[in-house]
VMD Tcl script that draws the C-alpha trace (Angstrom):
set ca {
  {33.32 37.62 -29.64}
  {30.69 40.36 -29.87}
  {29.85 43.69 -28.23}
  {26.07 43.56 -27.86}
  {25.60 46.39 -30.36}
  {23.03 45.15 -32.87}
  {23.91 46.07 -36.45}
  {20.84 44.66 -38.24}
  {17.39 43.31 -37.53}
  {16.94 40.18 -39.62}
  {13.79 38.30 -40.61}
  {13.44 34.51 -40.62}
  {12.44 33.60 -44.18}
  {12.34 29.81 -43.91}
  {12.54 27.07 -41.27}
  {13.20 23.39 -41.86}
  {13.95 20.37 -39.71}
  {12.42 18.97 -36.54}
  {14.92 17.85 -33.89}
  {17.47 20.25 -35.35}
  {16.60 23.31 -37.40}
  {17.86 25.14 -40.44}
  {17.00 28.84 -40.60}
  {17.33 31.22 -43.56}
  {17.71 34.81 -42.35}
  {17.25 37.88 -44.56}
  {19.02 41.10 -43.60}
  {20.80 44.15 -44.99}
  {24.13 42.30 -44.75}
  {25.84 41.98 -48.13}
  {26.34 38.22 -48.68}
  {29.57 38.94 -50.54}
  {31.09 40.11 -47.23}
  {30.08 37.01 -45.23}
  {32.45 34.06 -45.34}
  {31.08 30.54 -45.04}
  {31.92 29.49 -41.48}
  {31.66 33.06 -40.15}
  {30.09 33.62 -36.73}
  {27.05 35.88 -36.42}
  {25.21 36.55 -33.17}
  {21.46 35.83 -33.53}
  {19.34 37.12 -30.61}
  {22.34 36.56 -28.37}
  {23.29 33.14 -29.78}
  {26.52 32.68 -31.74}
  {25.78 30.64 -34.88}
  {27.88 29.57 -37.86}
  {26.92 30.62 -41.39}
  {26.67 27.63 -43.75}
  {25.28 29.30 -46.90}
  {24.72 32.78 -48.31}
  {22.67 34.22 -51.19}
  {21.39 37.53 -52.50}
  {17.97 38.76 -51.39}
  {15.79 41.87 -51.97}
  {16.78 43.49 -48.65}
  {20.47 42.69 -49.13}
  {21.21 39.05 -48.49}
  {20.24 35.72 -47.01}
  {22.39 33.59 -44.76}
  {21.66 30.10 -43.47}
  {22.42 28.72 -40.01}
  {21.88 25.28 -38.54}
  {20.89 24.91 -34.88}
  {21.34 21.86 -32.65}
  {18.55 20.34 -30.51}
  {20.30 21.50 -27.30}
  {20.45 25.12 -28.47}
  {16.79 24.99 -29.50}
  {15.89 23.73 -26.03}
  {18.02 26.17 -24.03}
  {17.28 29.38 -25.98}
  {14.36 31.16 -27.64}
  {15.41 29.88 -31.06}
  {13.07 26.90 -30.73}
  {10.13 29.29 -31.06}
  {11.35 30.98 -34.25}
  {9.05 30.75 -37.25}
  {8.80 32.38 -40.66}
  {8.52 36.13 -40.13}
  {10.24 36.21 -36.73}
  {12.50 39.23 -36.26}
  {16.02 38.60 -35.00}
  {18.74 40.87 -33.58}
  {21.96 40.36 -35.54}
  {25.58 41.30 -34.86}
  {28.64 40.29 -36.83}
  {31.71 39.17 -34.90}
  {34.12 41.71 -33.49}
  {37.28 42.45 -35.48}
  {40.56 43.74 -34.11}
  {40.37 47.53 -34.01}
  {36.55 47.70 -33.90}
  {34.96 50.02 -31.37}
  {33.80 48.23 -28.22}
  {30.57 50.16 -27.85}
  {28.77 47.78 -25.51}
  {30.49 45.08 -23.45}
  {32.18 41.79 -24.30}
  {29.57 39.20 -25.29}
  {30.41 35.59 -26.19}
  {27.11 34.53 -27.75}
  {26.72 31.70 -25.22}
  {23.34 32.00 -23.49}
  {23.35 31.50 -19.71}
  {19.59 31.12 -19.34}
  {16.13 32.28 -20.32}
  {14.56 35.27 -18.63}
  {10.86 36.15 -18.54}
  {9.45 39.65 -19.00}
  {7.17 40.16 -15.99}
  {6.30 43.83 -16.44}
  {6.42 46.51 -19.13}
  {5.73 50.24 -18.98}
  {6.29 53.25 -21.22}
  {6.69 56.91 -20.30}
  {8.09 59.83 -22.24}
  {9.18 57.57 -25.09}
  {11.25 55.39 -22.76}
  {10.48 51.71 -22.24}
  {11.00 50.01 -18.87}
  {11.09 46.21 -18.65}
  {11.13 44.01 -15.58}
  {12.79 40.64 -16.23}
  {12.95 37.56 -14.01}
  {16.16 35.56 -14.65}
  {16.79 31.93 -13.68}
  {17.87 31.65 -10.03}
  {21.20 30.15 -11.07}
  {22.35 33.38 -12.74}
  {20.53 35.99 -10.62}
  {23.63 36.40 -8.42}
  {25.62 37.67 -11.43}
  {23.19 40.51 -12.16}
  {23.83 43.78 -10.33}
  {22.58 47.36 -10.46}
  {24.50 49.38 -13.08}
  {26.11 46.19 -14.38}
  {25.91 44.98 -17.97}
  {23.79 42.16 -19.37}
  {23.04 40.94 -22.89}
  {19.31 40.51 -23.55}
  {18.55 38.82 -26.89}
  {22.04 39.91 -27.92}
  {21.61 43.57 -26.93}
  {24.10 45.07 -24.46}
  {22.04 46.78 -21.75}
  {22.68 48.35 -18.36}
  {20.77 46.96 -15.38}
  {18.73 49.78 -13.87}
  {17.97 47.93 -10.62}
  {18.08 44.36 -9.31}
  {16.04 43.14 -6.36}
  {13.74 40.29 -5.34}
  {15.03 38.06 -8.17}
  {13.90 40.60 -10.80}
  {15.97 43.17 -12.65}
  {14.78 46.24 -14.54}
  {15.97 47.76 -17.79}
  {15.31 51.27 -19.08}
  {15.39 51.21 -22.88}
  {16.08 54.36 -24.89}
  {13.77 54.98 -27.88}
  {16.54 54.27 -30.42}
  {17.26 50.81 -28.99}
  {13.55 49.99 -28.82}
  {13.21 50.90 -32.49}
  {16.26 49.24 -34.06}
  {16.16 45.97 -32.08}
  {13.48 43.46 -31.11}
  {13.53 44.72 -27.50}
  {10.83 47.32 -28.20}
  {8.33 44.61 -29.19}
  {8.73 42.50 -26.04}
  {5.52 41.97 -24.10}
  {4.75 40.55 -20.65}
  {5.30 36.79 -20.68}
  {7.93 36.89 -23.43}
  {11.12 34.90 -22.91}
  {14.54 36.36 -23.68}
  {18.05 34.98 -24.03}
  {20.31 36.22 -21.23}
  {24.11 36.30 -21.07}
  {25.62 37.71 -17.91}
  {28.66 40.00 -17.90}
  {31.92 38.05 -18.09}
  {33.48 40.32 -15.45}
  {30.68 39.52 -12.99}
  {31.15 35.80 -13.57}
  {34.92 35.93 -13.03}
  {34.53 38.12 -9.94}
  {32.15 35.56 -8.44}
  {34.61 32.74 -9.18}
  {37.43 34.65 -7.53}
  {35.31 35.19 -4.42}
  {34.52 31.47 -4.27}
  {38.22 30.62 -4.56}
  {39.04 32.89 -1.64}
  {36.46 31.27 0.66}
}
mol new
graphics top color blue
foreach p $ca { graphics top sphere $p radius 0.5 }
foreach p [lrange $ca 0 end-1] q [lrange $ca 1 end] { graphics top cylinder $p $q radius 0.2 }
display resetview
């Protein structure tokens, strides 16, 4: 379980494999503090660490990604040099600064508009129709693993207003029109929708 509060921006240092992939990620995380088998959220996708090593920036960790995950998320487009939002799993007693995030992507969104004013970044994102019903104004959504508040939602598009800090310390600030992003809807919205269906 995660909170959507990114704690490092990693860089893909190597990629191997075809149908499945093996990624080496460099970050400020100390490899001595990462257990083999630990879960780390990568751009909104929960992945298992299979190896660790020291690196100039701090450490390297290795993850292996299945063909299905590559197909259903943005991870299939990762290459050497790609930047990745990282978050280590939530521990009992940790501050829940964002919202509960599972690391299971519900679908890919597309950035359809981008504007900047006064240091703030506004993005318009079109989600898949299947999950649009779970996205509501002032609700929470995880975008590439970042917990964000929906500014508005209408006509199958939702908008996000990104503060300068978030734009700087995550990959969100670099998103351009046409980019695809991993989306995970708020668990509370999903359960509320299921309850409403059960009552019908």
